[in-house]
PyMOL Python script that loads the backbone (N, CA, C, O; Angstrom):
from pymol import cmd

cmd.read_pdbstr("""\
ATOM      1  N   LEU A   1     130.279  33.695 134.454  1.00  0.00           N
ATOM      2  CA  LEU A   1     130.578  34.132 135.800  1.00  0.00           C
ATOM      3  C   LEU A   1     129.877  35.463 136.031  1.00  0.00           C
ATOM      4  O   LEU A   1     130.098  36.418 135.287  1.00  0.00           O
ATOM      5  N   ASN A   2     129.060  35.530 137.025  1.00  0.00           N
ATOM      6  CA  ASN A   2     128.292  36.733 137.324  1.00  0.00           C
ATOM      7  C   ASN A   2     128.913  37.461 138.515  1.00  0.00           C
ATOM      8  O   ASN A   2     128.862  36.987 139.650  1.00  0.00           O
ATOM      9  N   LEU A   3     129.505  38.630 138.228  1.00  0.00           N
ATOM     10  CA  LEU A   3     130.102  39.458 139.276  1.00  0.00           C
ATOM     11  C   LEU A   3     129.478  40.857 139.277  1.00  0.00           C
ATOM     12  O   LEU A   3     130.127  41.838 139.638  1.00  0.00           O
ATOM     13  N   ARG A   4     128.231  40.929 138.874  1.00  0.00           N
ATOM     14  CA  ARG A   4     127.519  42.209 138.848  1.00  0.00           C
ATOM     15  C   ARG A   4     127.394  42.784 140.258  1.00  0.00           C
ATOM     16  O   ARG A   4     127.259  42.060 141.244  1.00  0.00           O
ATOM     17  N   ARG A   5     127.446  44.140 140.311  1.00  0.00           N
ATOM     18  CA  ARG A   5     127.203  44.887 141.550  1.00  0.00           C
ATOM     19  C   ARG A   5     128.066  44.412 142.726  1.00  0.00           C
ATOM     20  O   ARG A   5     127.557  44.131 143.812  1.00  0.00           O
ATOM     21  N   ASN A   6     129.370  44.330 142.489  1.00  0.00           N
ATOM     22  CA  ASN A   6     130.292  43.928 143.550  1.00  0.00           C
ATOM     23  C   ASN A   6     131.316  45.001 143.889  1.00  0.00           C
ATOM     24  O   ASN A   6     132.250  44.739 144.646  1.00  0.00           O
ATOM     25  N   LYS A   7     131.162  46.202 143.346  1.00  0.00           N
ATOM     26  CA  LYS A   7     132.060  47.331 143.612  1.00  0.00           C
ATOM     27  C   LYS A   7     133.499  47.043 143.193  1.00  0.00           C
ATOM     28  O   LYS A   7     134.441  47.556 143.797  1.00  0.00           O
ATOM     29  N   LEU A   8     133.666  46.219 142.156  1.00  0.00           N
ATOM     30  CA  LEU A   8     135.007  45.897 141.667  1.00  0.00           C
ATOM     31  C   LEU A   8     135.610  47.094 140.943  1.00  0.00           C
ATOM     32  O   LEU A   8     134.939  47.745 140.142  1.00  0.00           O
ATOM     33  N   SER A   9     136.874  47.380 141.225  1.00  0.00           N
ATOM     34  CA  SER A   9     137.579  48.442 140.515  1.00  0.00           C
ATOM     35  C   SER A   9     138.770  47.891 139.744  1.00  0.00           C
ATOM     36  O   SER A   9     139.468  48.643 139.063  1.00  0.00           O
ATOM     37  N   SER A  10     139.008  46.593 139.843  1.00  0.00           N
ATOM     38  CA  SER A  10     140.120  45.936 139.176  1.00  0.00           C
ATOM     39  C   SER A  10     139.689  44.547 138.722  1.00  0.00           C
ATOM     40  O   SER A  10     138.807  43.925 139.314  1.00  0.00           O
ATOM     41  N   LEU A  11     140.329  44.079 137.665  1.00  0.00           N
ATOM     42  CA  LEU A  11     140.046  42.732 137.165  1.00  0.00           C
ATOM     43  C   LEU A  11     141.273  41.834 137.261  1.00  0.00           C
ATOM     44  O   LEU A  11     141.347  40.810 136.582  1.00  0.00           O
ATOM     45  N   VAL A  12     142.224  42.205 138.090  1.00  0.00           N
ATOM     46  CA  VAL A  12     143.448  41.430 138.249  1.00  0.00           C
ATOM     47  C   VAL A  12     143.079  39.995 138.618  1.00  0.00           C
ATOM     48  O   VAL A  12     142.312  39.754 139.550  1.00  0.00           O
ATOM     49  N   GLY A  13     143.634  39.059 137.875  1.00  0.00           N
ATOM     50  CA  GLY A  13     143.397  37.644 138.132  1.00  0.00           C
ATOM     51  C   GLY A  13     142.336  37.013 137.255  1.00  0.00           C
ATOM     52  O   GLY A  13     142.362  35.802 137.036  1.00  0.00           O
ATOM     53  N   LEU A  14     141.402  37.805 136.747  1.00  0.00           N
ATOM     54  CA  LEU A  14     140.334  37.225 135.923  1.00  0.00           C
ATOM     55  C   LEU A  14     140.848  36.759 134.567  1.00  0.00           C
ATOM     56  O   LEU A  14     140.293  35.829 133.983  1.00  0.00           O
ATOM     57  N   GLY A  15     141.882  37.381 134.070  1.00  0.00           N
ATOM     58  CA  GLY A  15     142.458  36.957 132.792  1.00  0.00           C
ATOM     59  C   GLY A  15     143.128  35.605 132.886  1.00  0.00           C
ATOM     60  O   GLY A  15     143.406  34.972 131.868  1.00  0.00           O
ATOM     61  N   ALA A  16     143.388  35.160 134.100  1.00  0.00           N
ATOM     62  CA  ALA A  16     144.026  33.867 134.315  1.00  0.00           C
ATOM     63  C   ALA A  16     143.035  32.712 134.212  1.00  0.00           C
ATOM     64  O   ALA A  16     143.361  31.582 134.575  1.00  0.00           O
ATOM     65  N   ALA A  17     141.853  32.982 133.732  1.00  0.00           N
ATOM     66  CA  ALA A  17     140.826  31.948 133.547  1.00  0.00           C
ATOM     67  C   ALA A  17     140.647  31.743 132.036  1.00  0.00           C
ATOM     68  O   ALA A  17     139.698  32.269 131.455  1.00  0.00           O
ATOM     69  N   PRO A  18     141.541  30.991 131.400  1.00  0.00           N
ATOM     70  CA  PRO A  18     141.542  30.896 129.945  1.00  0.00           C
ATOM     71  C   PRO A  18     140.299  30.245 129.331  1.00  0.00           C
ATOM     72  O   PRO A  18     140.045  30.425 128.140  1.00  0.00           O
ATOM     73  N   PHE A  19     139.536  29.509 130.101  1.00  0.00           N
ATOM     74  CA  PHE A  19     138.347  28.855 129.553  1.00  0.00           C
ATOM     75  C   PHE A  19     137.057  29.621 129.841  1.00  0.00           C
ATOM     76  O   PHE A  19     135.966  29.159 129.508  1.00  0.00           O
ATOM     77  N   LEU A  20     137.191  30.784 130.455  1.00  0.00           N
ATOM     78  CA  LEU A  20     136.037  31.632 130.751  1.00  0.00           C
ATOM     79  C   LEU A  20     135.390  32.100 129.447  1.00  0.00           C
ATOM     80  O   LEU A  20     136.071  32.644 128.577  1.00  0.00           O
ATOM     81  N   GLN A  21     134.084  31.891 129.309  1.00  0.00           N
ATOM     82  CA  GLN A  21     133.372  32.273 128.093  1.00  0.00           C
ATOM     83  C   GLN A  21     132.427  33.443 128.303  1.00  0.00           C
ATOM     84  O   GLN A  21     132.256  34.264 127.402  1.00  0.00           O
ATOM     85  N   ARG A  22     131.822  33.535 129.452  1.00  0.00           N
ATOM     86  CA  ARG A  22     130.849  34.601 129.722  1.00  0.00           C
ATOM     87  C   ARG A  22     131.179  35.260 131.054  1.00  0.00           C
ATOM     88  O   ARG A  22     131.362  34.594 132.073  1.00  0.00           O
ATOM     89  N   LEU A  23     131.251  36.597 131.016  1.00  0.00           N
ATOM     90  CA  LEU A  23     131.618  37.341 132.207  1.00  0.00           C
ATOM     91  C   LEU A  23     130.717  38.562 132.325  1.00  0.00           C
ATOM     92  O   LEU A  23     130.671  39.400 131.425  1.00  0.00           O
ATOM     93  N   PHE A  24     130.014  38.654 133.421  1.00  0.00           N
ATOM     94  CA  PHE A  24     129.060  39.741 133.647  1.00  0.00           C
ATOM     95  C   PHE A  24     129.571  40.615 134.784  1.00  0.00           C
ATOM     96  O   PHE A  24     129.578  40.207 135.946  1.00  0.00           O
ATOM     97  N   LEU A  25     130.000  41.829 134.430  1.00  0.00           N
ATOM     98  CA  LEU A  25     130.607  42.766 135.368  1.00  0.00           C
ATOM     99  C   LEU A  25     129.846  44.080 135.446  1.00  0.00           C
ATOM    100  O   LEU A  25     130.419  45.097 135.837  1.00  0.00           O
ATOM    101  N   SER A  26     128.596  44.079 135.092  1.00  0.00           N
ATOM    102  CA  SER A  26     127.778  45.295 135.094  1.00  0.00           C
ATOM    103  C   SER A  26     127.732  45.930 136.478  1.00  0.00           C
ATOM    104  O   SER A  26     127.780  45.242 137.497  1.00  0.00           O
ATOM    105  N   SER A  27     127.640  47.254 136.489  1.00  0.00           N
ATOM    106  CA  SER A  27     127.436  48.034 137.721  1.00  0.00           C
ATOM    107  C   SER A  27     128.504  47.796 138.772  1.00  0.00           C
ATOM    108  O   SER A  27     128.204  47.544 139.939  1.00  0.00           O
ATOM    109  N   ASN A  28     129.744  47.880 138.345  1.00  0.00           N
ATOM    110  CA  ASN A  28     130.867  47.858 139.266  1.00  0.00           C
ATOM    111  C   ASN A  28     131.542  49.226 139.210  1.00  0.00           C
ATOM    112  O   ASN A  28     130.898  50.213 138.854  1.00  0.00           O
ATOM    113  N   LYS A  29     132.811  49.301 139.552  1.00  0.00           N
ATOM    114  CA  LYS A  29     133.523  50.585 139.573  1.00  0.00           C
ATOM    115  C   LYS A  29     134.738  50.577 138.657  1.00  0.00           C
ATOM    116  O   LYS A  29     135.755  51.203 138.955  1.00  0.00           O
ATOM    117  N   LEU A  30     134.628  49.869 137.546  1.00  0.00           N
ATOM    118  CA  LEU A  30     135.725  49.819 136.584  1.00  0.00           C
ATOM    119  C   LEU A  30     135.769  51.138 135.834  1.00  0.00           C
ATOM    120  O   LEU A  30     134.837  51.477 135.106  1.00  0.00           O
ATOM    121  N   ALA A  31     136.859  51.883 136.014  1.00  0.00           N
ATOM    122  CA  ALA A  31     136.891  53.261 135.535  1.00  0.00           C
ATOM    123  C   ALA A  31     137.790  53.501 134.331  1.00  0.00           C
ATOM    124  O   ALA A  31     137.636  54.515 133.650  1.00  0.00           O
ATOM    125  N   THR A  32     138.724  52.596 134.049  1.00  0.00           N
ATOM    126  CA  THR A  32     139.668  52.855 132.960  1.00  0.00           C
ATOM    127  C   THR A  32     139.741  51.680 131.994  1.00  0.00           C
ATOM    128  O   THR A  32     139.408  50.545 132.334  1.00  0.00           O
ATOM    129  N   GLN A  33     140.186  51.989 130.783  1.00  0.00           N
ATOM    130  CA  GLN A  33     140.379  50.935 129.802  1.00  0.00           C
ATOM    131  C   GLN A  33     141.533  50.029 130.215  1.00  0.00           C
ATOM    132  O   GLN A  33     141.607  48.876 129.790  1.00  0.00           O
ATOM    133  N   GLY A  34     142.431  50.552 131.043  1.00  0.00           N
ATOM    134  CA  GLY A  34     143.516  49.732 131.575  1.00  0.00           C
ATOM    135  C   GLY A  34     143.002  48.576 132.413  1.00  0.00           C
ATOM    136  O   GLY A  34     143.590  47.494 132.413  1.00  0.00           O
ATOM    137  N   ALA A  35     141.918  48.798 133.119  1.00  0.00           N
ATOM    138  CA  ALA A  35     141.324  47.723 133.920  1.00  0.00           C
ATOM    139  C   ALA A  35     140.862  46.579 133.027  1.00  0.00           C
ATOM    140  O   ALA A  35     140.972  45.409 133.392  1.00  0.00           O
ATOM    141  N   ILE A  36     140.347  46.926 131.864  1.00  0.00           N
ATOM    142  CA  ILE A  36     139.852  45.915 130.930  1.00  0.00           C
ATOM    143  C   ILE A  36     140.995  45.107 130.324  1.00  0.00           C
ATOM    144  O   ILE A  36     140.806  43.952 129.944  1.00  0.00           O
ATOM    145  N   SER A  37     142.167  45.705 130.235  1.00  0.00           N
ATOM    146  CA  SER A  37     143.312  45.019 129.616  1.00  0.00           C
ATOM    147  C   SER A  37     143.671  43.733 130.354  1.00  0.00           C
ATOM    148  O   SER A  37     144.344  42.868 129.792  1.00  0.00           O
ATOM    149  N   GLN A  38     143.237  43.597 131.593  1.00  0.00           N
ATOM    150  CA  GLN A  38     143.478  42.369 132.347  1.00  0.00           C
ATOM    151  C   GLN A  38     142.815  41.153 131.709  1.00  0.00           C
ATOM    152  O   GLN A  38     143.174  40.013 132.006  1.00  0.00           O
ATOM    153  N   LEU A  39     141.844  41.403 130.831  1.00  0.00           N
ATOM    154  CA  LEU A  39     141.113  40.302 130.188  1.00  0.00           C
ATOM    155  C   LEU A  39     141.765  39.823 128.890  1.00  0.00           C
ATOM    156  O   LEU A  39     141.232  38.936 128.224  1.00  0.00           O
ATOM    157  N   ALA A  40     142.891  40.390 128.530  1.00  0.00           N
ATOM    158  CA  ALA A  40     143.540  40.067 127.254  1.00  0.00           C
ATOM    159  C   ALA A  40     143.883  38.582 127.124  1.00  0.00           C
ATOM    160  O   ALA A  40     143.901  38.056 126.011  1.00  0.00           O
ATOM    161  N   THR A  41     144.147  37.915 128.209  1.00  0.00           N
ATOM    162  CA  THR A  41     144.506  36.494 128.141  1.00  0.00           C
ATOM    163  C   THR A  41     143.298  35.562 128.246  1.00  0.00           C
ATOM    164  O   THR A  41     143.450  34.341 128.189  1.00  0.00           O
ATOM    165  N   ALA A  42     142.110  36.125 128.397  1.00  0.00           N
ATOM    166  CA  ALA A  42     140.884  35.315 128.431  1.00  0.00           C
ATOM    167  C   ALA A  42     140.461  35.055 126.985  1.00  0.00           C
ATOM    168  O   ALA A  42     139.490  35.630 126.491  1.00  0.00           O
ATOM    169  N   SER A  43     141.197  34.192 126.332  1.00  0.00           N
ATOM    170  CA  SER A  43     141.072  34.013 124.885  1.00  0.00           C
ATOM    171  C   SER A  43     139.774  33.350 124.423  1.00  0.00           C
ATOM    172  O   SER A  43     139.471  33.376 123.230  1.00  0.00           O
ATOM    173  N   ASN A  44     139.018  32.773 125.315  1.00  0.00           N
ATOM    174  CA  ASN A  44     137.748  32.135 124.943  1.00  0.00           C
ATOM    175  C   ASN A  44     136.528  32.970 125.315  1.00  0.00           C
ATOM    176  O   ASN A  44     135.396  32.503 125.192  1.00  0.00           O
ATOM    177  N   LEU A  45     136.750  34.194 125.767  1.00  0.00           N
ATOM    178  CA  LEU A  45     135.655  35.053 126.197  1.00  0.00           C
ATOM    179  C   LEU A  45     134.799  35.473 124.999  1.00  0.00           C
ATOM    180  O   LEU A  45     135.298  36.110 124.071  1.00  0.00           O
ATOM    181  N   ILE A  46     133.521  35.118 125.019  1.00  0.00           N
ATOM    182  CA  ILE A  46     132.625  35.446 123.905  1.00  0.00           C
ATOM    183  C   ILE A  46     131.530  36.435 124.296  1.00  0.00           C
ATOM    184  O   ILE A  46     130.928  37.070 123.430  1.00  0.00           O
ATOM    185  N   GLU A  47     131.272  36.568 125.588  1.00  0.00           N
ATOM    186  CA  GLU A  47     130.230  37.493 126.044  1.00  0.00           C
ATOM    187  C   GLU A  47     130.723  38.237 127.276  1.00  0.00           C
ATOM    188  O   GLU A  47     131.198  37.632 128.237  1.00  0.00           O
ATOM    189  N   LEU A  48     130.602  39.564 127.230  1.00  0.00           N
ATOM    190  CA  LEU A  48     131.080  40.403 128.312  1.00  0.00           C
ATOM    191  C   LEU A  48     130.089  41.534 128.548  1.00  0.00           C
ATOM    192  O   LEU A  48     129.615  42.157 127.598  1.00  0.00           O
ATOM    193  N   ALA A  49     129.777  41.796 129.796  1.00  0.00           N
ATOM    194  CA  ALA A  49     128.897  42.915 130.150  1.00  0.00           C
ATOM    195  C   ALA A  49     129.649  43.844 131.092  1.00  0.00           C
ATOM    196  O   ALA A  49     130.055  43.444 132.183  1.00  0.00           O
ATOM    197  N   LEU A  50     129.829  45.089 130.657  1.00  0.00           N
ATOM    198  CA  LEU A  50     130.500  46.112 131.449  1.00  0.00           C
ATOM    199  C   LEU A  50     129.627  47.348 131.638  1.00  0.00           C
ATOM    200  O   LEU A  50     130.079  48.349 132.193  1.00  0.00           O
ATOM    201  N   ASP A  51     128.384  47.283 131.179  1.00  0.00           N
ATOM    202  CA  ASP A  51     127.489  48.437 131.312  1.00  0.00           C
ATOM    203  C   ASP A  51     127.326  48.796 132.786  1.00  0.00           C
ATOM    204  O   ASP A  51     127.365  47.930 133.660  1.00  0.00           O
ATOM    205  N   GLY A  52     127.142  50.087 133.042  1.00  0.00           N
ATOM    206  CA  GLY A  52     127.000  50.555 134.409  1.00  0.00           C
ATOM    207  C   GLY A  52     128.324  50.844 135.097  1.00  0.00           C
ATOM    208  O   GLY A  52     128.344  51.224 136.268  1.00  0.00           O
ATOM    209  N   ASN A  53     129.431  50.669 134.384  1.00  0.00           N
ATOM    210  CA  ASN A  53     130.755  51.018 134.887  1.00  0.00           C
ATOM    211  C   ASN A  53     131.179  52.339 134.269  1.00  0.00           C
ATOM    212  O   ASN A  53     130.796  52.626 133.135  1.00  0.00           O
ATOM    213  N   PRO A  54     131.954  53.152 134.973  1.00  0.00           N
ATOM    214  CA  PRO A  54     132.409  54.416 134.389  1.00  0.00           C
ATOM    215  C   PRO A  54     133.132  54.240 133.052  1.00  0.00           C
ATOM    216  O   PRO A  54     133.011  55.095 132.175  1.00  0.00           O
ATOM    217  N   VAL A  55     133.871  53.162 132.884  1.00  0.00           N
ATOM    218  CA  VAL A  55     134.611  52.935 131.637  1.00  0.00           C
ATOM    219  C   VAL A  55     133.681  52.837 130.424  1.00  0.00           C
ATOM    220  O   VAL A  55     134.085  53.166 129.309  1.00  0.00           O
ATOM    221  N   ALA A  56     132.461  52.395 130.631  1.00  0.00           N
ATOM    222  CA  ALA A  56     131.512  52.235 129.522  1.00  0.00           C
ATOM    223  C   ALA A  56     131.080  53.572 128.931  1.00  0.00           C
ATOM    224  O   ALA A  56     130.483  53.610 127.855  1.00  0.00           O
ATOM    225  N   ASN A  57     131.377  54.669 129.628  1.00  0.00           N
ATOM    226  CA  ASN A  57     131.023  56.000 129.133  1.00  0.00           C
ATOM    227  C   ASN A  57     132.159  56.676 128.378  1.00  0.00           C
ATOM    228  O   ASN A  57     131.981  57.771 127.843  1.00  0.00           O
ATOM    229  N   GLU A  58     133.324  56.037 128.328  1.00  0.00           N
ATOM    230  CA  GLU A  58     134.466  56.631 127.646  1.00  0.00           C
ATOM    231  C   GLU A  58     134.304  56.544 126.128  1.00  0.00           C
ATOM    232  O   GLU A  58     133.723  55.595 125.601  1.00  0.00           O
ATOM    233  N   GLN A  59     134.827  57.551 125.447  1.00  0.00           N
ATOM    234  CA  GLN A  59     134.803  57.554 123.984  1.00  0.00           C
ATOM    235  C   GLN A  59     135.654  56.387 123.480  1.00  0.00           C
ATOM    236  O   GLN A  59     136.747  56.150 123.995  1.00  0.00           O
ATOM    237  N   GLY A  60     135.166  55.668 122.490  1.00  0.00           N
ATOM    238  CA  GLY A  60     135.890  54.549 121.902  1.00  0.00           C
ATOM    239  C   GLY A  60     135.889  53.299 122.752  1.00  0.00           C
ATOM    240  O   GLY A  60     136.681  52.385 122.523  1.00  0.00           O
ATOM    241  N   TYR A  61     135.010  53.255 123.725  1.00  0.00           N
ATOM    242  CA  TYR A  61     134.945  52.136 124.675  1.00  0.00           C
ATOM    243  C   TYR A  61     134.761  50.780 123.988  1.00  0.00           C
ATOM    244  O   TYR A  61     135.518  49.844 124.247  1.00  0.00           O
ATOM    245  N   ARG A  62     133.766  50.676 123.120  1.00  0.00           N
ATOM    246  CA  ARG A  62     133.481  49.382 122.489  1.00  0.00           C
ATOM    247  C   ARG A  62     134.648  48.913 121.639  1.00  0.00           C
ATOM    248  O   ARG A  62     135.000  47.734 121.670  1.00  0.00           O
ATOM    249  N   GLN A  63     135.253  49.813 120.882  1.00  0.00           N
ATOM    250  CA  GLN A  63     136.393  49.449 120.051  1.00  0.00           C
ATOM    251  C   GLN A  63     137.580  49.012 120.904  1.00  0.00           C
ATOM    252  O   GLN A  63     138.292  48.072 120.550  1.00  0.00           O
ATOM    253  N   ALA A  64     137.790  49.698 122.030  1.00  0.00           N
ATOM    254  CA  ALA A  64     138.890  49.334 122.928  1.00  0.00           C
ATOM    255  C   ALA A  64     138.686  47.937 123.509  1.00  0.00           C
ATOM    256  O   ALA A  64     139.639  47.167 123.628  1.00  0.00           O
ATOM    257  N   VAL A  65     137.465  47.614 123.867  1.00  0.00           N
ATOM    258  CA  VAL A  65     137.180  46.286 124.421  1.00  0.00           C
ATOM    259  C   VAL A  65     137.396  45.210 123.358  1.00  0.00           C
ATOM    260  O   VAL A  65     137.945  44.148 123.653  1.00  0.00           O
ATOM    261  N   VAL A  66     136.974  45.477 122.140  1.00  0.00           N
ATOM    262  CA  VAL A  66     137.166  44.504 121.054  1.00  0.00           C
ATOM    263  C   VAL A  66     138.650  44.285 120.791  1.00  0.00           C
ATOM    264  O   VAL A  66     139.074  43.170 120.487  1.00  0.00           O
ATOM    265  N   GLU A  67     139.433  45.340 120.906  1.00  0.00           N
ATOM    266  CA  GLU A  67     140.881  45.217 120.703  1.00  0.00           C
ATOM    267  C   GLU A  67     141.503  44.298 121.750  1.00  0.00           C
ATOM    268  O   GLU A  67     142.372  43.489 121.427  1.00  0.00           O
ATOM    269  N   VAL A  68     141.065  44.419 122.999  1.00  0.00           N
ATOM    270  CA  VAL A  68     141.593  43.598 124.090  1.00  0.00           C
ATOM    271  C   VAL A  68     141.054  42.167 124.022  1.00  0.00           C
ATOM    272  O   VAL A  68     141.774  41.212 124.312  1.00  0.00           O
ATOM    273  N   CYS A  69     139.792  42.029 123.640  1.00  0.00           N
ATOM    274  CA  CYS A  69     139.113  40.723 123.628  1.00  0.00           C
ATOM    275  C   CYS A  69     138.561  40.434 122.232  1.00  0.00           C
ATOM    276  O   CYS A  69     137.351  40.528 122.023  1.00  0.00           O
ATOM    277  N   PRO A  70     139.410  40.088 121.286  1.00  0.00           N
ATOM    278  CA  PRO A  70     138.944  39.896 119.906  1.00  0.00           C
ATOM    279  C   PRO A  70     137.977  38.727 119.711  1.00  0.00           C
ATOM    280  O   PRO A  70     137.299  38.662 118.686  1.00  0.00           O
ATOM    281  N   SER A  71     137.901  37.815 120.661  1.00  0.00           N
ATOM    282  CA  SER A  71     137.000  36.668 120.524  1.00  0.00           C
ATOM    283  C   SER A  71     135.551  37.002 120.892  1.00  0.00           C
ATOM    284  O   SER A  71     134.656  36.180 120.694  1.00  0.00           O
ATOM    285  N   LEU A  72     135.319  38.206 121.426  1.00  0.00           N
ATOM    286  CA  LEU A  72     133.962  38.585 121.855  1.00  0.00           C
ATOM    287  C   LEU A  72     132.955  38.545 120.717  1.00  0.00           C
ATOM    288  O   LEU A  72     133.254  38.921 119.584  1.00  0.00           O
ATOM    289  N   ARG A  73     131.768  38.085 121.041  1.00  0.00           N
ATOM    290  CA  ARG A  73     130.634  38.138 120.113  1.00  0.00           C
ATOM    291  C   ARG A  73     129.596  39.142 120.590  1.00  0.00           C
ATOM    292  O   ARG A  73     128.901  39.764 119.786  1.00  0.00           O
ATOM    293  N   GLN A  74     129.498  39.294 121.921  1.00  0.00           N
ATOM    294  CA  GLN A  74     128.531  40.234 122.496  1.00  0.00           C
ATOM    295  C   GLN A  74     129.205  41.073 123.562  1.00  0.00           C
ATOM    296  O   GLN A  74     129.995  40.577 124.365  1.00  0.00           O
ATOM    297  N   LEU A  75     128.874  42.359 123.553  1.00  0.00           N
ATOM    298  CA  LEU A  75     129.341  43.280 124.565  1.00  0.00           C
ATOM    299  C   LEU A  75     128.144  44.063 125.071  1.00  0.00           C
ATOM    300  O   LEU A  75     127.427  44.686 124.289  1.00  0.00           O
ATOM    301  N   ASP A  76     127.932  44.034 126.358  1.00  0.00           N
ATOM    302  CA  ASP A  76     126.805  44.726 126.992  1.00  0.00           C
ATOM    303  C   ASP A  76     125.473  44.308 126.383  1.00  0.00           C
ATOM    304  O   ASP A  76     124.603  45.139 126.122  1.00  0.00           O
ATOM    305  N   MET A  77     125.331  43.013 126.166  1.00  0.00           N
ATOM    306  CA  MET A  77     124.102  42.399 125.659  1.00  0.00           C
ATOM    307  C   MET A  77     123.769  42.828 124.225  1.00  0.00           C
ATOM    308  O   MET A  77     122.638  42.650 123.771  1.00  0.00           O
ATOM    309  N   ARG A  78     124.744  43.386 123.518  1.00  0.00           N
ATOM    310  CA  ARG A  78     124.569  43.759 122.107  1.00  0.00           C
ATOM    311  C   ARG A  78     125.614  43.045 121.276  1.00  0.00           C
ATOM    312  O   ARG A  78     126.801  43.048 121.603  1.00  0.00           O
ATOM    313  N   ARG A  79     125.159  42.441 120.209  1.00  0.00           N
ATOM    314  CA  ARG A  79     126.055  41.725 119.310  1.00  0.00           C
ATOM    315  C   ARG A  79     127.050  42.696 118.683  1.00  0.00           C
ATOM    316  O   ARG A  79     126.672  43.787 118.255  1.00  0.00           O
ATOM    317  N   LEU A  80     128.317  42.303 118.628  1.00  0.00           N
ATOM    318  CA  LEU A  80     129.333  43.116 117.969  1.00  0.00           C
ATOM    319  C   LEU A  80     129.198  42.949 116.463  1.00  0.00           C
ATOM    320  O   LEU A  80     129.016  41.837 115.969  1.00  0.00           O
ATOM    321  N   ASN A  81     129.286  44.056 115.737  1.00  0.00           N
ATOM    322  CA  ASN A  81     129.145  43.979 114.279  1.00  0.00           C
ATOM    323  C   ASN A  81     130.502  44.156 113.596  1.00  0.00           C
ATOM    324  O   ASN A  81     131.494  44.510 114.233  1.00  0.00           O
ATOM    325  N   ASP A  82     130.520  43.905 112.298  1.00  0.00           N
ATOM    326  CA  ASP A  82     131.759  43.985 111.527  1.00  0.00           C
ATOM    327  C   ASP A  82     132.353  45.386 111.548  1.00  0.00           C
ATOM    328  O   ASP A  82     133.574  45.545 111.565  1.00  0.00           O
ATOM    329  N   GLU A  83     131.499  46.397 111.549  1.00  0.00           N
ATOM    330  CA  GLU A  83     131.986  47.781 111.561  1.00  0.00           C
ATOM    331  C   GLU A  83     132.786  48.076 112.832  1.00  0.00           C
ATOM    332  O   GLU A  83     133.827  48.730 112.776  1.00  0.00           O
ATOM    333  N   GLU A  84     132.300  47.595 113.968  1.00  0.00           N
ATOM    334  CA  GLU A  84     133.022  47.797 115.224  1.00  0.00           C
ATOM    335  C   GLU A  84     134.368  47.079 115.201  1.00  0.00           C
ATOM    336  O   GLU A  84     135.361  47.600 115.708  1.00  0.00           O
ATOM    337  N   ARG A  85     134.401  45.907 114.625  1.00  0.00           N
ATOM    338  CA  ARG A  85     135.667  45.163 114.521  1.00  0.00           C
ATOM    339  C   ARG A  85     136.651  45.890 113.613  1.00  0.00           C
ATOM    340  O   ARG A  85     137.843  45.950 113.912  1.00  0.00           O
ATOM    341  N   LYS A  86     136.154  46.445 112.497  1.00  0.00           N
ATOM    342  CA  LYS A  86     137.017  47.197 111.580  1.00  0.00           C
ATOM    343  C   LYS A  86     137.568  48.450 112.246  1.00  0.00           C
ATOM    344  O   LYS A  86     138.749  48.764 112.097  1.00  0.00           O
ATOM    345  N   LEU A  87     136.720  49.167 112.980  1.00  0.00           N
ATOM    346  CA  LEU A  87     137.176  50.361 113.693  1.00  0.00           C
ATOM    347  C   LEU A  87     138.247  50.012 114.721  1.00  0.00           C
ATOM    348  O   LEU A  87     139.228  50.739 114.877  1.00  0.00           O
ATOM    349  N   SER A  88     138.055  48.909 115.411  1.00  0.00           N
ATOM    350  CA  SER A  88     139.026  48.473 116.405  1.00  0.00           C
ATOM    351  C   SER A  88     140.353  48.119 115.745  1.00  0.00           C
ATOM    352  O   SER A  88     141.413  48.488 116.251  1.00  0.00           O
ATOM    353  N   ALA A  89     140.305  47.415 114.630  1.00  0.00           N
ATOM    354  CA  ALA A  89     141.532  47.043 113.904  1.00  0.00           C
ATOM    355  C   ALA A  89     142.246  48.272 113.377  1.00  0.00           C
ATOM    356  O   ALA A  89     143.473  48.348 113.441  1.00  0.00           O
ATOM    357  N   ALA A  90     141.499  49.236 112.858  1.00  0.00           N
ATOM    358  CA  ALA A  90     142.085  50.471 112.337  1.00  0.00           C
ATOM    359  C   ALA A  90     142.733  51.269 113.462  1.00  0.00           C
ATOM    360  O   ALA A  90     143.822  51.814 113.285  1.00  0.00           O
ATOM    361  N   GLN A  91     142.077  51.342 114.611  1.00  0.00           N
ATOM    362  CA  GLN A  91     142.636  52.060 115.759  1.00  0.00           C
ATOM    363  C   GLN A  91     143.921  51.393 116.234  1.00  0.00           C
ATOM    364  O   GLN A  91     144.903  52.067 116.543  1.00  0.00           O
ATOM    365  N   SER A  92     143.907  50.079 116.290  1.00  0.00           N
ATOM    366  CA  SER A  92     145.080  49.329 116.730  1.00  0.00           C
ATOM    367  C   SER A  92     146.249  49.555 115.780  1.00  0.00           C
ATOM    368  O   SER A  92     147.387  49.732 116.215  1.00  0.00           O
ATOM    369  N   LYS A  93     145.963  49.547 114.485  1.00  0.00           N
ATOM    370  CA  LYS A  93     146.998  49.754 113.469  1.00  0.00           C
ATOM    371  C   LYS A  93     147.565  51.171 113.589  1.00  0.00           C
ATOM    372  O   LYS A  93     148.776  51.371 113.504  1.00  0.00           O
ATOM    373  N   LYS A  94     146.686  52.140 113.786  1.00  0.00           N
ATOM    374  CA  LYS A  94     147.097  53.545 113.912  1.00  0.00           C
ATOM    375  C   LYS A  94     148.014  53.729 115.126  1.00  0.00           C
ATOM    376  O   LYS A  94     149.012  54.446 115.053  1.00  0.00           O
ATOM    377  N   GLU A  95     147.675  53.084 116.227  1.00  0.00           N
ATOM    378  CA  GLU A  95     148.462  53.217 117.449  1.00  0.00           C
ATOM    379  C   GLU A  95     149.836  52.562 117.317  1.00  0.00           C
ATOM    380  O   GLU A  95     150.796  53.007 117.947  1.00  0.00           O
ATOM    381  N   SER A  96     149.939  51.509 116.503  1.00  0.00           N
ATOM    382  CA  SER A  96     151.223  50.821 116.354  1.00  0.00           C
ATOM    383  C   SER A  96     152.173  51.527 115.393  1.00  0.00           C
ATOM    384  O   SER A  96     153.351  51.175 115.326  1.00  0.00           O
ATOM    385  N   GLU A  97     151.685  52.516 114.648  1.00  0.00           N
ATOM    386  CA  GLU A  97     152.538  53.239 113.690  1.00  0.00           C
ATOM    387  C   GLU A  97     153.401  54.272 114.362  1.00  0.00           C
ATOM    388  O   GLU A  97     154.171  54.962 113.694  1.00  0.00           O
TER     389      GLU A  97
END
""", "prot")
cmd.dss("prot")
cmd.show_as("cartoon", "prot")
cmd.util.cbc("prot")
cmd.orient("prot")
């Protein structure tokens, strides 16, 4: 699903698409990691593009996205590596303590 350059500031409703595999949201107005949390129920999501959004400039952005969408293989056209997954798991564990 290509929703690039649509001035979106929220993803409400997109998580309700459980069979969604690829979602392109580059160059919108997504500003917080909370906005990304709407994708937590998109359990088949394997490719996501959020580059060009303010949220992509936040510290720990990639790890936060992996935590919300563990099925991802690519984020912002870059393959996710094992190190990023480990950092995300460690951050999640730290937050739950």
